[in-house]
Every structure is written in structure tokens, then in C-alpha cells.
C-alpha positions in Angstrom: 182.7 15.7 -69.0 184.7 14.6 -66.0 183.0 15.0 -62.6 184.2 16.6 -59.4 182.6 16.6 -56.0 183.1 19.9 -54.1 183.0 19.8 -50.3 182.1 23.3 -49.2 180.1 23.9 -46.0 180.2 27.6 -46.7 178.2 28.2 -49.8 175.3 30.5 -50.8 172.8 31.5 -49.5 175.3 32.1 -46.7 176.3 35.7 -47.0 180.0 36.5 -46.2 183.3 36.5 -48.0 184.1 32.8 -47.6 181.4 31.7 -50.0 182.4 33.6 -53.1 185.6 31.7 -53.8 184.1 28.2 -53.9 181.1 29.5 -55.8 183.2 31.1 -58.6 185.4 28.0 -58.9 182.3 25.8 -59.1 180.5 28.1 -61.6 183.3 28.4 -64.1 184.9 25.0 -64.0 182.3 23.7 -66.4 183.9 26.0 -69.0 186.9 23.7 -68.8 185.1 20.4 -69.2 184.4 19.7 -65.5 180.9 18.9 -64.3 180.6 20.2 -60.7 178.5 18.9 -57.8 178.7 20.9 -54.6 178.0 19.1 -51.3 177.0 21.6 -48.7 174.6 22.1 -45.7 171.0 23.4 -45.4 171.1 25.8 -42.5 167.7 26.9 -41.2 169.3 29.9 -39.5 172.1 32.1 -40.8 173.9 35.2 -39.6 173.7 36.7 -43.1 172.0 35.8 -46.3 173.0 36.7 -49.9 170.1 36.3 -52.3 172.2 37.4 -55.3 174.8 34.8 -54.8 172.2 32.1 -54.3 170.5 33.0 -57.5 173.9 33.0 -59.3 174.6 29.5 -58.0 171.1 28.2 -59.0 171.3 29.7 -62.5 174.9 28.6 -63.2 174.2 24.9 -63.8 176.0 23.7 -60.7 174.5 20.7 -59.1 173.9 21.7 -55.5 173.4 18.8 -53.1 172.6 19.6 -49.5 172.6 17.5 -46.4 169.1 18.8 -45.6 166.3 20.5 -47.5 166.9 22.2 -50.9 167.1 26.0 -50.6 165.5 28.0 -53.4 164.1 31.0 -51.5 166.1 33.1 -49.0 162.8 34.5 -47.5 162.4 31.1 -45.7 165.7 31.4 -43.9 165.8 32.9 -40.4 168.6 35.5 -40.1 170.0 36.5 -36.7 173.3 38.2 -36.0 174.7 36.9 -32.7 175.5 39.0 -29.7 179.2 39.6 -29.7 179.6 38.5 -26.1 177.6 35.3 -26.6 179.5 34.6 -29.8 182.8 35.0 -28.0 181.7 32.6 -25.4 180.5 30.1 -28.0 183.8 30.3 -29.8 185.7 29.7 -26.5 183.5 26.7 -25.7 183.9 25.4 -29.2 187.7 25.6 -28.9 187.6 23.3 -26.0 185.3 20.6 -27.2 185.2 20.6 -31.0 188.2 19.5 -33.1 189.0 20.8 -35.6 186.0 23.1 -35.4 182.3 23.4 -34.6 181.3 21.9 -37.9 182.6 18.5 -37.0 178.9 17.5 -36.4 178.4 17.9 -40.1 181.0 15.3 -40.9 178.8 12.2 -40.6 175.9 13.7 -42.5 178.2 14.9 -45.3 180.0 11.6 -45.7 176.7 9.7 -45.7 175.3 12.1 -48.4 178.5 11.8 -50.4 178.3 8.0 -50.5 174.7 8.2 -51.7 175.6 10.7 -54.4 178.5 8.5 -55.5 176.1 5.6 -56.1 173.5 7.7 -57.8 175.9 9.4 -60.2 178.3 6.6 -61.0 181.1 8.1 -59.0 183.3 11.1 -59.4 186.7 11.6 -60.9 188.0 13.8 -58.1 187.2 15.4 -54.7 187.8 19.1 -54.0 187.5 20.3 -50.4 187.5 24.0 -49.4 188.3 25.2 -45.9 187.6 26.7 -43.4 185.8 25.0 -41.9 188.5 22.4 -41.7 186.0 19.7 -41.2 185.6 19.9 -45.0 189.1 18.6 -45.4 188.4 15.6 -43.1 185.3 14.8 -45.2 187.4 15.0 -48.4 190.0 12.8 -46.9 187.5 10.1 -46.0 186.1 10.1 -49.5 189.5 9.7 -51.0 190.2 6.7 -48.8 186.8 5.1 -49.6 186.8 5.7 -53.4 190.5 5.9 -54.3 190.2 9.1 -56.2 192.5 12.2 -56.1 191.9 14.8 -53.4 192.6 18.5 -53.9 192.4 20.8 -50.9 192.1 24.6 -50.8 193.4 26.5 -47.7 191.5 29.8 -47.9 193.1 30.5 -44.5 195.8 28.9 -42.5 194.6 26.0 -40.3 197.1 26.1 -37.4 198.1 29.4 -36.0 195.2 31.5 -37.3 194.3 33.3 -34.1 191.6 35.3 -35.8 189.7 32.1 -36.6 190.7 29.8 -33.7 192.6 29.7 -30.5 193.8 26.5 -28.8 193.1 26.3 -25.0 195.8 23.7 -24.4 198.9 22.3 -26.0 196.9 19.1 -26.7 194.4 21.0 -28.8 197.1 22.6 -30.9 199.0 19.3 -31.4 195.8 17.5 -32.3 195.1 20.1 -35.0 198.7 19.9 -36.3 198.3 16.1 -36.5 195.0 16.4 -38.4 196.5 19.0 -40.8 199.5 16.8 -41.4 197.4 13.8 -42.3 195.3 15.8 -44.7 198.3 17.4 -46.3 199.9 13.9 -46.7 196.8 12.5 -48.3 196.1 15.4 -50.6 197.2 15.0 -54.2 197.4 18.8 -54.6 197.2 21.7 -52.3 196.2 25.3 -53.2 196.1 28.3 -51.0 195.8 32.1 -51.2 199.3 33.3 -50.5 202.9 32.5 -50.1 203.0 33.0 -46.3 200.3 30.2 -45.7 202.3 28.0 -48.1 205.5 28.6 -46.1 203.6 27.7 -42.8 202.3 24.5 -44.3 205.7 23.4 -45.6 207.3 24.3 -42.2 205.0 21.8 -40.4 205.2 19.1 -43.0 208.6 18.0 -44.1 207.3 15.7 -46.9 205.7 18.6 -48.7 207.7 20.2 -51.5 207.5 23.7 -52.9 205.7 22.5 -56.0 203.1 20.6 -54.1 201.3 23.8 -53.2 199.9 26.3 -55.8 199.0 29.9 -55.1 195.5 31.1 -56.2 194.7 34.5 -54.5 191.3 35.8 -53.6 190.2 37.2 -57.0 187.4 39.2 -58.6 184.9 38.3 -61.3 184.9 40.9 -64.0 181.4 39.8 -64.9 180.2 41.1 -61.5 181.6 44.5 -62.3 180.2 44.6 -65.8 176.8 43.7 -64.5 177.0 46.3 -61.7 177.9 49.0 -64.2 174.7 48.4 -66.1 172.7 49.3 -63.0 172.1 52.7 -61.4 175.2 53.2 -59.2 174.5 54.8 -55.8 176.7 57.9 -56.2 176.9 60.7 -53.7 177.9 64.4 -54.1 180.6 64.0 -51.4 183.9 62.2 -51.3 183.0 58.6 -50.2 185.2 56.3 -48.2 183.8 52.8 -48.0 184.6 49.9 -45.7 183.3 46.5 -46.5 183.5 45.0 -43.0 183.4 41.6 -41.5 180.6 39.9 -39.5 182.3 41.1 -36.3 182.9 44.7 -37.4 186.7 44.4 -36.9 188.4 47.8 -37.3 185.2 49.8 -37.2 185.9 51.4 -33.8 189.4 52.4 -35.0 187.8 54.0 -38.1 185.3 55.9 -35.9 188.2 57.2 -33.7 190.0 58.3 -36.9 187.0 60.1 -38.2 186.7 62.0 -34.9 190.4 62.9 -35.1 189.9 64.2 -38.7 186.9 66.3 -37.7 188.7 67.7 -34.7 191.5 68.9 -37.0 189.3 70.0 -40.0 185.6 70.5 -38.9 184.4 71.4 -42.3 185.1 67.9 -43.6 182.0 66.7 -41.8 179.9 68.1 -44.7 182.3 67.0 -47.4 183.2 63.4 -46.7 180.8 60.4 -46.4 182.0 57.3 -44.6 180.1 54.2 -45.8 180.2 50.9 -43.8 178.7 47.8 -45.4 178.1 45.3 -42.7 176.5 44.7 -39.3 177.1 47.4 -36.7 176.7 46.2 -33.1 174.7 48.5 -30.8 177.7 49.3 -28.6 179.5 50.7 -31.7 176.5 52.7 -32.7 176.6 54.2 -29.2 180.3 54.9 -29.7 179.6 56.7 -33.0 176.9 58.8 -31.3 179.1 59.7 -28.4 181.8 60.8 -30.9 179.2 63.0 -32.7 180.0 61.5 -36.1 176.7 59.8 -37.0 175.7 62.5 -39.5 178.8 61.6 -41.6 178.2 57.9 -41.5 176.1 55.9 -44.0 175.5 52.4 -42.7 172.9 50.5 -44.7 173.8 47.2 -43.1 174.7 44.0 -44.9 174.0 44.1 -48.6 174.2 41.4 -51.2 177.3 40.9 -53.4 175.9 42.8 -56.4 174.9 45.8 -54.2 178.4 45.7 -52.6 180.1 45.9 -56.0 177.8 48.8 -57.0 178.9 50.7 -53.8 182.6 50.0 -54.5 182.3 51.4 -58.0 180.5 54.5 -56.5 183.2 55.2 -54.0 186.4 57.2 -54.1 188.5 55.4 -51.4 188.2 52.0 -49.8 189.2 51.3 -46.2 190.8 47.9 -45.3 191.6 46.6 -41.9 193.5 43.5 -40.6 194.1 43.1 -36.8 197.8 43.3 -35.8 198.1 40.0 -34.0 200.4 37.0 -34.3 200.4 35.3 -37.7 198.0 37.8 -39.3 200.9 38.5 -41.7 199.4 35.5 -43.5 196.0 36.9 -44.0 194.8 37.9 -47.5 191.2 38.9 -46.9 188.5 37.7 -49.2 187.4 41.2 -50.1 190.9 42.1 -51.5 190.0 40.8 -55.0 186.9 43.0 -55.3 188.8 46.0 -53.8 191.4 45.6 -56.5 188.9 44.9 -59.2 187.1 48.1 -58.4 190.3 50.1 -59.3 189.7 52.4 -56.4 192.2 53.9 -54.0 192.7 51.9 -50.8 193.5 53.1 -47.3 194.8 50.1 -45.5 195.5 49.6 -41.8 197.4 46.3 -42.0 200.4 44.7 -40.5 203.5 43.8 -42.4 202.8 40.7 -44.5 201.2 39.5 -47.7 198.3 42.0 -47.9 200.7 44.9 -47.4 203.0 43.5 -50.1 200.2 43.2 -52.6 199.0 46.7 -51.9 202.5 48.2 -52.3 202.4 46.8 -55.9 198.8 48.1 -56.4 200.2 51.7 -56.2 196.9 53.4 -55.5 197.0 53.0 -51.8 198.1 54.5 -48.5 199.2 52.1 -45.8 199.1 52.7 -42.1 200.9 50.2 -39.9 200.9 52.0 -36.5 197.1 51.7 -36.0 197.0 55.3 -34.8 193.8 57.2 -35.4 195.8 60.4 -36.0 197.8 58.7 -38.7 194.7 57.4 -40.4 193.1 60.8 -40.2 196.1 62.3 -41.8 195.9 59.8 -44.7 192.2 60.7 -45.2 193.2 64.4 -45.2 195.7 63.7 -47.9 193.2 61.7 -49.9 190.6 64.5 -49.7 193.2 67.0 -51.1 194.0 64.6 -54.0 190.2 64.1 -54.6 189.6 67.8 -54.7 192.5 68.4 -57.1 191.4 65.4 -59.3 194.7 63.7 -58.9 193.9 60.5 -57.0 196.6 57.9 -57.9 195.9 55.4 -60.6 196.2 51.7 -59.8 198.7 49.2 -61.4 196.8 47.6 -64.3 199.3 44.7 -64.5 198.6 43.8 -60.9 194.8 44.1 -61.4 195.1 41.5 -64.2 196.7 39.1 -61.8 193.6 39.1 -59.7 191.0 38.3 -62.4 189.5 35.0 -61.5 189.2 33.0 -64.8 193.0 32.4 -65.2 192.9 30.6 -61.8 189.8 28.6 -62.7 191.6 27.4 -65.8 194.7 26.6 -63.8 192.6 24.6 -61.3 191.1 22.7 -64.2 194.6 21.9 -65.5 195.6 20.5 -62.1 192.5 18.4 -62.1 193.3 17.1 -65.6 196.9 16.3 -64.6 195.7 14.2 -61.7 193.5 12.2 -64.0 196.4 11.6 -66.4 198.7 10.2 -63.7 196.1 8.0 -62.0 
């Protein structure tokens, strides 16, 4: 088998959407004659931990090499969700002093470990780097230069201009990141990303890149996860359930709370007929907000749950809520959860700007899209969904689109790209 070295700082047991894509690529590439070694970190403290994804990684046959101690037991990891204000200050400080991102301190350790692995394993045929963090790309770039092997990079999000991930305090900071991105793009033998808008942004900043140099692999779902979840006892409720799989920073949750209050003001009896489930961390200030709005009795918030439990909740829901902030360049965001949302075949209530996610959902069919971010409009959409739920006429999704989001076809396509780069070397 040919050998590939994955550079992925975000990897299980880290517990958030950014780890699933590299895990699934790594897990299934060996079905296509590629032996995978993942180079990642050994954090002693994490915001969130996913024991299910760690066990999946350990049982999959992937070689996991860490720049610290091996991790086999999530119980030994300290988990602490940061205070929002402190995290905002930390991100601001990081923007000033760490280029391209705060993981730049991992660069030296990762390169040193990779050189060691290269010697121990007789080298690798190819390097694959996943970002963010974009420090991963710089590590991959250095290994390509040292060992003269092809480099493939995966932009899970845009590097420059993603104001959700990063803001640039001065023009110098932005230009420096543009220069780093351009150097990586120039050195990469193949680029993949999640959607056409990010592809267009990369091409617009790099005149040497052609349309065919960048392949589109969306955030997908693993049908094996859904088949496994269906074998378990699903957590059904006797009410209509609207579920929101949120982010670490609870984006959109305050807007949802306002919408729930608007709905109950209009139709008080819905308080006993609709359950709103939020999967994620809820800051204390938002809990106080929900209490003040007198909606706590209609909320179910079990906190962060592992990936399998999340899939079970999706399958036991009627409608899924999706939120993307309406800020500059967020038209290029295709959230990691979109694949699982589509794979669940549930109806989706999306509060999103014009852009790639909206276009995908328009083709999904079973969705209602709100673009004005008005709680009254969202409440009206929930009202309509409840009537459809009661009548048993919730819309059916587009099966042809769902098939496009199954993950194995993209793993096979990635393996073909790897093989092609071997053939032309």
C-alpha cells in the first residue's frame, strides 16, 4: 500500500465539527489502497471531548502519531469551556501576535515529529494537510520541501476573509496571511475545498491557479453512523421536536430564544406541544436570557453530546435549526454539520445569508429559509412547520441531493487524486 501522512491538528478526542472530516477521510482511505498516518497533537485540556469519535479512530486501523503522549482514555483529559469574554480577548490577542493562527507554536514540534516518522517508516508517498488551523498547511509545505513529495491541502474554511474565524488588526496582518496562503497554494500539487465560493476566493487571490487545480468535496455524512444509530434506542419525545446542533460559542441561540418567545406570544398553547432541543454548551448569560423569557420549560439542553448521540437526536427530531451569522464573506460558509443534517433526511429551518449554504438547501427541498434574521419571521416558519407536522405532511427531501452528500464517493475521489499525483511524479 502507498503511504500518506495526514497533518491535522484538529482530531479526536477533540469534540467539535472540525474533526469529523479528517477522521472520515483517514478512516476510509485504506479501502482504496492508502495506508494513513495521522500527525496530530496531544492536548491535556480541551473545550469538548468526543469519546465516540476517539474510539472510532482507534478501532479504524489509522496510525495516530501525536506530538505528545498517546491518548487512549478521554477520562484523563481536562475539559473546560472558556468564558466568552475571556475567549474573545484571547482571540483578539492572538490576532495581533500569532500568524497565521495561535497553533503556530505547534509548527516546530510537528515538523520534528514528522521527520522522525519519515525515518522510522521509510518515508511517505504524499502529505495531506487539513486546515484550519492554517499552521497545518505550513507544516505540510515544509515537509514537501524537505522530502520532495506531493502536497495536497484541504481548505475546510476560507483562510483570508473568514471573519468568523479570524480578524486582522492591521493591513500588515492581512497582507502577511495573503502571502502565506499564496505560497501554500503555489506549492500544493492539489487543492480541495468544501464549496465553490471558497474556490472562487482562492482563485481571485492567486492568478497562477486554474479552475481545475481545485476540487470540491463538501462536508458529508457517513451512512454507517446513521445505520449504527438506528440500531440503538432513539430518544423520541411525544412532542414535535426542533433540534439545533450548535457551535462552541452558541451562535444563533439568542435569536432562536427570541423566536420561541415570539411564537409563544402568538400561540401560547404551543408551549406544551413543541420541544426545542439544543445540543451544545449554553453560556450562563444565555440561560438567564431563556429564564427571563419564560421559555425554559420548552427547552431541552443536555449539553454537548458525542457524535453518535448527536446522530440519534437528529433521527428522533422533526425539524432541524441551522444558523450562520450574516456578516461579510459568510456566503462562503458551508458548516460542518450540514452533511449530517442532510443525511438525517429531516426538515431544516435555516437562518442563513445568501450564499452556498442557502443554495444547497434550496435544492434539498425540505426546508424553510429565513434571510431577514427576524424572530417574528422565524416564529412564523415554526408555526407553519407545526401545522404540517400535525397534518402529517412535512415535505420530503430531495434524495438525489442527499446522495451527493454521502462521504464514500469523495474518499474514493481523494484516493484517485493521490494516485494521479503518484503517476505523474
